[in-house]
N, C-alpha and C positions, 0 to 999 in steps of 0.2 A: 636280834630278830625284830624287836620293836613292832609288835602287833598293833595295827591301827584298827580300832573297832568302836562301834557305838554302844557296846555292851555296858550294862549297868554294873556298878561295883557292889550293889546290894541286891537283896531278894526282890523280885518283882512278879506280879501276876502275869501269866502268859495267856494269850488268846489261843485256844486249841485249834481254832479254824486256821490261824496263821501257821501253826506248827504242822498241821496235816495238809496244808495246801499243796505241797510238792509230792507227798507220798500217798495221801489218802488214808493213812492208817497211823494212829497215834503211837502204836508200838514200834512200827518201823521207824518213825521219826525219832523216837527215844533211842533206839539202837544206833541210828546214824549219828545222832548228837553225842552219844556216849563214846563211840569209836573216834570221832573227831576230837572230843575233849581229851581223850587219852593221848592222841598225837600232839595236841597243843601243850598239854602238861609235860610230856616228855621233852619237847623242844625247849620249853621255858626252863625246865630243870637242868638240861644240858648247858643252856646259855648261862644260867646263874652259876652253875658249878665251874664253868670255864672262867668266868669273871672272878669268882672267889678263889680260884686256884692261884691267881697272881698274888694273893695275900698270904698264902701258906709259906711260912718262913721259920727260921730257927730261933732267934734270940728275942728277949723282951727288952726293947729299948724305947726311947722316947719317940723314935720314928714309927715304931710299931703301934704306939698309941694313936698317932695321927692316921696311920693306915687303917687301924681298927675303926675309926670314925668313918672313913671312906667305905669300908666293908659294911658297916651298919647302914649307911645311906643307900648302898646298892641293895641290900636286903629289904629295906623299907620300901624302895621303889617297886620291887617285885611283889611285896605284900599288898601294896595299894592297887595293883593291877586287877582288872576284873578276873574272876575265876574262869578256868578253862571251860567249864560247862556253860557259863554265860556267853562266852565268846563263840562257842560252837553253836549255841542256840540262835544267836544273832546271825551267824553265817547261814544257817539253814533257812531262817525266816527271810533273809535278804536274797536267797537263791544263789549264794556263792559256793555252796558245796556241790561237788560232783560225786555221785555214788553210783555203784552198779551192784546188781544182785549176782551172787555166785552161780556158776553153772551147775545145773542138777547132775548128779552122778549118772554115768551111763549104766544101763542095766544089762 
């Protein structure tokens, strides 16, 4: 997937005006960010699981020790990535998110 983002890897102070610029309401912005963060986290988890699935094998050999190093490097790469919430928040601030409100139920 290789998400390209300007999101920070650490905690940063956010400007509420930027967060609410698209929605006008901080609570709506938080709901939108949380839903997108769930999507991103699911995509990253599936991608990581698929990559690590290649390493599941049967025996302990010298080759497995080398593969284990590759597995560790893949895991470290994903650990160094920005968190899903940071990515989603940057997407909202940059105007990259498309969201729509659910239809009200017919009475």
